[in-house]
C-alpha positions as CSV (number, residue, x, y, z in Angstrom):
1,M,-16.9,16.0,24.3
2,K,-15.2,13.0,22.8
3,K,-12.0,14.1,24.5
4,F,-13.8,14.3,27.9
5,F,-15.2,10.8,27.3
6,A,-11.8,9.4,26.4
7,I,-10.4,10.8,29.7
8,A,-13.4,9.5,31.6
9,M,-13.0,6.0,30.2
10,A,-9.3,6.0,30.9
11,A,-10.1,6.8,34.5
12,V,-12.7,4.0,34.5
13,L,-10.1,1.5,33.4
14,A,-7.7,2.8,36.0
15,L,-10.3,2.3,38.7
16,S,-11.2,-1.2,37.4
17,A,-7.5,-2.3,37.9
18,T,-7.8,-1.9,41.7
19,S,-8.7,-4.8,44.0
20,C,-12.2,-6.1,44.3
21,N,-12.5,-4.8,47.9
22,E,-11.4,-1.4,46.8
23,K,-13.9,-1.4,44.0
24,N,-16.9,-2.7,45.8
25,S,-16.8,-0.8,49.1
26,S,-15.6,2.5,50.6
27,S,-15.9,4.1,54.0
28,D,-14.5,7.4,52.8
29,P,-17.3,10.0,52.3
30,K,-15.2,11.9,49.8
31,A,-14.5,8.7,47.8
32,D,-18.2,7.9,47.9
33,S,-19.0,11.4,46.6
34,L,-16.4,10.9,43.8
35,N,-17.9,7.5,42.9
36,V,-21.4,9.1,42.6
37,V,-20.3,12.2,40.6
38,F,-17.9,10.3,38.3
39,G,-20.5,7.5,37.6
40,E,-23.1,10.1,36.8
41,F,-20.7,12.0,34.6
42,V,-19.7,9.0,32.5
43,G,-23.3,7.8,32.2
44,S,-24.4,11.2,31.1
45,V,-21.6,11.4,28.5
46,M,-22.8,8.1,27.0
47,K,-26.4,9.2,27.2
48,F,-25.5,12.4,25.3
49,Q,-23.4,10.7,22.7
50,S,-25.9,8.0,22.0
51,A,-29.0,10.3,21.9
52,N,-29.1,10.3,18.1
53,D,-28.0,6.7,17.6
54,S,-31.2,4.8,17.0
55,A,-29.3,1.5,16.8
56,F,-27.6,2.0,20.2
57,D,-28.2,-1.1,22.4
58,K,-28.1,0.3,25.9
59,A,-28.6,-3.1,27.6
60,A,-25.7,-4.6,25.7
61,F,-23.5,-1.6,26.4
62,I,-24.2,-1.7,30.1
63,K,-23.5,-5.5,30.2
64,G,-20.1,-4.9,28.6
65,F,-19.4,-2.0,30.8
66,E,-20.1,-4.0,34.0
67,K,-18.0,-6.9,32.8
68,I,-15.0,-4.7,32.4
69,M,-15.6,-2.8,35.6
70,N,-15.9,-6.0,37.7
71,S,-12.7,-7.6,36.3
72,D,-9.3,-7.3,37.8
73,T,-7.8,-8.0,34.3
74,A,-9.8,-5.3,32.5
75,R,-6.7,-3.6,31.2
76,Y,-5.6,-6.8,29.4
77,Y,-9.0,-7.6,28.2
78,V,-9.4,-4.2,26.6
79,G,-5.9,-4.3,25.3
80,G,-6.7,-7.6,23.5
81,M,-9.8,-6.0,21.9
82,Q,-7.8,-2.9,20.8
83,V,-5.1,-5.1,19.2
84,A,-7.8,-7.2,17.6
85,L,-9.5,-4.1,16.1
86,Q,-6.2,-2.9,14.7
87,V,-5.3,-6.3,13.2
88,L,-8.9,-6.7,11.9
89,G,-8.4,-3.4,10.0
90,D,-5.3,-4.7,8.4
91,L,-6.9,-8.0,7.4
92,S,-10.0,-6.2,6.1
93,Q,-7.7,-4.1,3.8
94,L,-6.1,-7.2,2.4
95,E,-9.6,-8.7,1.9
96,Q,-10.7,-5.6,0.0
97,Q,-7.7,-6.1,-2.3
98,G,-8.9,-9.6,-3.1
99,V,-6.6,-11.6,-0.7
100,K,-8.5,-14.5,1.0
101,I,-8.1,-14.4,4.8
102,D,-8.9,-17.4,7.1
103,R,-9.5,-15.6,10.4
104,N,-9.9,-18.8,12.3
105,K,-6.4,-20.0,11.1
106,F,-5.0,-16.6,11.9
107,V,-6.4,-16.6,15.5
108,S,-5.2,-20.2,16.0
109,E,-1.6,-19.3,15.0
110,F,-1.8,-16.1,17.1
111,K,-2.7,-18.2,20.2
112,K,0.1,-20.7,19.5
113,A,2.6,-17.9,19.3
114,I,1.6,-16.0,22.4
115,N,1.4,-19.2,24.4
116,S,4.7,-20.6,23.1
117,T,7.6,-21.2,25.5
118,D,10.1,-20.3,22.8
119,S,12.0,-17.0,23.3
120,V,11.6,-14.1,20.9
121,D,14.1,-11.4,20.3
122,Q,14.2,-8.3,18.0
123,M,16.2,-10.1,15.3
124,K,13.6,-12.9,15.1
125,L,10.8,-10.4,15.0
126,Q,12.5,-8.5,12.1
127,E,12.9,-11.8,10.2
128,M,9.2,-12.6,10.7
129,S,8.2,-9.1,9.6
130,T,10.3,-9.3,6.4
131,T,8.7,-12.7,5.6
132,Y,5.2,-11.3,6.3
133,Q,5.8,-8.3,4.1
134,R,7.0,-10.4,1.3
135,L,4.2,-12.9,1.4
136,M,1.6,-10.1,1.8
137,Q,2.9,-8.3,-1.3
138,E,2.9,-11.6,-3.3
139,A,-0.6,-12.3,-2.2
140,V,-1.8,-8.8,-3.1
141,N,-0.1,-9.0,-6.5
142,E,-1.6,-12.4,-7.2
143,A,-5.0,-11.2,-6.3
144,K,-4.6,-8.2,-8.5
145,E,-3.5,-10.4,-11.4
146,K,-6.9,-12.1,-11.2
147,D,-8.7,-8.8,-11.4
148,P,-10.8,-8.9,-14.7
149,K,-9.4,-5.5,-15.8
150,A,-5.8,-6.7,-15.3
151,I,-6.5,-9.9,-17.3
152,E,-8.2,-8.0,-20.1
153,N,-5.4,-5.4,-20.3
154,K,-2.7,-8.2,-20.4
155,K,-4.6,-10.1,-23.1
156,A,-5.1,-7.0,-25.2
157,G,-1.5,-5.8,-24.7
158,Q,-0.1,-9.2,-25.7
159,A,-2.2,-9.2,-28.9
160,F,-1.0,-5.7,-29.7
161,L,2.7,-6.6,-29.1
162,D,2.4,-9.8,-31.2
163,K,0.8,-7.8,-34.1
164,K,3.5,-5.1,-34.0
165,A,6.3,-7.6,-33.8
166,K,5.2,-9.0,-37.2
167,E,5.3,-5.6,-38.9
168,A,8.2,-4.5,-41.0
169,G,11.0,-2.7,-39.1
170,Y,10.1,-3.8,-35.6
171,Q,12.4,-5.7,-33.3
172,K,11.8,-7.6,-30.1
173,T,14.0,-7.8,-27.0
174,P,14.3,-11.0,-24.9
175,S,12.3,-9.3,-22.2
176,G,9.4,-8.7,-24.6
177,I,9.8,-5.1,-25.6
178,V,8.9,-4.4,-29.2
179,Y,10.5,-1.4,-30.9
180,K,11.1,0.3,-34.2
181,V,14.0,2.7,-34.9
182,L,12.7,5.9,-36.5
183,A,16.1,7.7,-36.5
184,E,19.6,6.4,-36.0
185,G,21.7,8.1,-33.4
186,S,25.5,8.3,-33.1
187,G,28.1,7.5,-30.5
188,D,27.9,5.1,-27.6
189,N,24.9,3.5,-26.0
190,F,23.7,5.1,-22.8
191,T,24.7,3.3,-19.5
192,E,23.2,2.7,-16.1
193,E,25.0,5.7,-14.7
194,D,23.9,8.2,-17.4
195,E,21.2,10.8,-16.9
196,V,19.6,11.0,-20.3
197,M,17.8,13.9,-21.9
198,V,14.6,12.6,-23.6
199,K,11.7,14.0,-25.5
200,Y,8.8,11.5,-25.4
201,V,5.1,10.9,-26.0
202,G,3.3,8.2,-24.1
203,R,0.2,6.6,-25.5
204,H,-2.2,3.7,-24.7
205,I,-2.5,1.0,-27.3
206,D,-5.7,2.7,-28.6
207,N,-3.3,5.6,-29.5
208,K,-4.8,7.9,-26.8
209,E,-2.1,10.1,-25.4
210,F,-1.6,10.1,-21.6
211,D,1.7,12.0,-21.2
212,K,4.3,14.0,-23.2
213,S,7.3,16.3,-22.9
214,E,7.4,19.5,-24.9
215,E,11.2,19.9,-24.1
216,P,13.8,17.3,-23.3
217,V,13.5,15.9,-19.8
218,P,16.3,14.3,-17.7
219,F,15.8,10.7,-16.8
220,R,17.9,8.5,-14.5
221,M,17.8,4.8,-15.2
222,Q,16.8,4.1,-11.6
223,G,14.0,6.6,-11.7
224,V,11.8,5.1,-14.5
225,V,9.9,1.9,-15.1
226,A,12.0,-1.1,-16.1
227,G,11.0,-1.2,-19.8
228,F,11.7,2.5,-20.3
229,A,15.2,2.1,-18.7
230,E,15.9,-1.0,-20.8
231,M,15.0,0.9,-24.0
232,L,17.3,3.8,-23.1
233,K,20.2,1.5,-22.7
234,L,19.7,0.3,-26.3
235,M,19.7,3.9,-27.6
236,K,22.4,6.5,-28.5
237,P,22.4,10.3,-28.6
238,G,20.0,11.5,-31.3
239,M,18.2,8.2,-31.7
240,K,14.4,8.1,-32.0
241,V,12.3,5.0,-31.5
242,E,8.7,3.8,-31.1
243,C,8.8,1.5,-28.1
244,I,6.0,-0.8,-26.9
245,I,6.4,-1.9,-23.3
246,P,4.5,-4.8,-21.8
247,G,2.5,-4.2,-18.6
248,E,4.9,-6.2,-16.4
249,L,7.8,-3.9,-17.5
250,A,5.7,-0.8,-17.1
251,Y,3.4,-0.1,-14.1
252,G,2.5,-3.8,-13.4
253,V,-0.7,-4.9,-11.7
254,N,-0.9,-1.6,-9.7
255,G,-1.2,0.7,-12.7
256,S,-0.6,4.4,-12.2
257,G,-3.3,7.1,-12.4
258,E,-5.1,6.7,-15.8
259,I,-2.8,3.8,-16.6
260,G,-4.6,0.6,-15.8
261,P,-3.3,-2.6,-14.2
262,N,-1.0,-4.7,-16.6
263,E,-1.5,-2.1,-19.3
264,T,0.9,-2.2,-22.3
265,L,2.2,1.3,-23.1
266,V,3.5,2.9,-26.3
267,F,6.3,5.5,-26.2
268,E,7.8,7.6,-28.9
269,M,11.3,8.4,-27.5
270,E,14.0,10.7,-28.8
271,T,17.3,11.0,-27.0
272,V,19.1,14.3,-27.1
273,G,22.1,13.3,-25.1
274,V,23.5,13.0,-21.6
275,A,22.4,15.7,-19.2
276,P,25.2,18.1,-18.2
277,K,26.8,17.4,-14.8
278,T,25.4,19.5,-12.0
279,D,25.3,19.5,-8.2
280,K,21.5,20.3,-8.4
281,P,19.2,17.3,-8.5
282,A,17.3,16.7,-11.7
283,K,13.7,17.9,-11.8
284,P,11.3,14.9,-11.5
285,A,10.1,13.7,-14.9
286,P,6.3,13.3,-15.5
287,I,6.6,9.5,-15.6
288,Q,9.3,9.1,-13.0
289,V,8.5,6.2,-10.7
290,K,10.4,3.3,-9.0
291,P,11.2,0.4,-11.3
292,V,8.8,-2.4,-11.2
293,K,10.2,-5.3,-9.2
294,K,9.9,-8.7,-10.8
């Protein structure tokens, strides 16, 4: 029935785009019969669909229906509403993520742009889209940083890192990673191009395990979080470390699954060596994700 209603309303809008004289009068008996049957059909569809809707305001619906039907610019009026509903959905999603939206300012800038005499081409639109996407992501990340859980995790993680950094045997990198060598390896350090075979256990700072590998898993530097990749570059074949990665070098404000926003993670990592060269792509590792962008 909804499909029939959509077809009916499309036909209504098509009819509403005709001239006033064509809309308001007809001397063609067949056209008169069509008007009667079509009007009865659309009205009956709405009566059927609204039968169980106790909040349905029939008078308001009819008022809006007549306004569109009696307008020569109905297509554009409805088009504006459709675009507004789509944009409102996008803005609502941003608001749900904690981003403050000034709808009046948005509408004001929208009207300035659509009424502007300046020309717009695809290149300019692409530049504007890139700027919008960047600002949107920054606003979302900033809002997430203010989330109480993100603040709590960051504070707890920093305290844990500071405590470990003071313990015997631990070292700290300039980026903030704290690690302890449990077994020395041999040979050259791994590089950006290497696919490294690693056995690992991942834990929260409360020592609760969230991931582990029973057998060595192949990792590409570009396929893991930034802190994990940085630690691998400090390691050699056969080396084993305990590595504590700050939240911003792990999964950031977004978190991942049971890993919360800004959560500091602890990994026990043992490198076996470089994966043998093969034409087959490596199997995805359990913690394989895109590196966190700074």
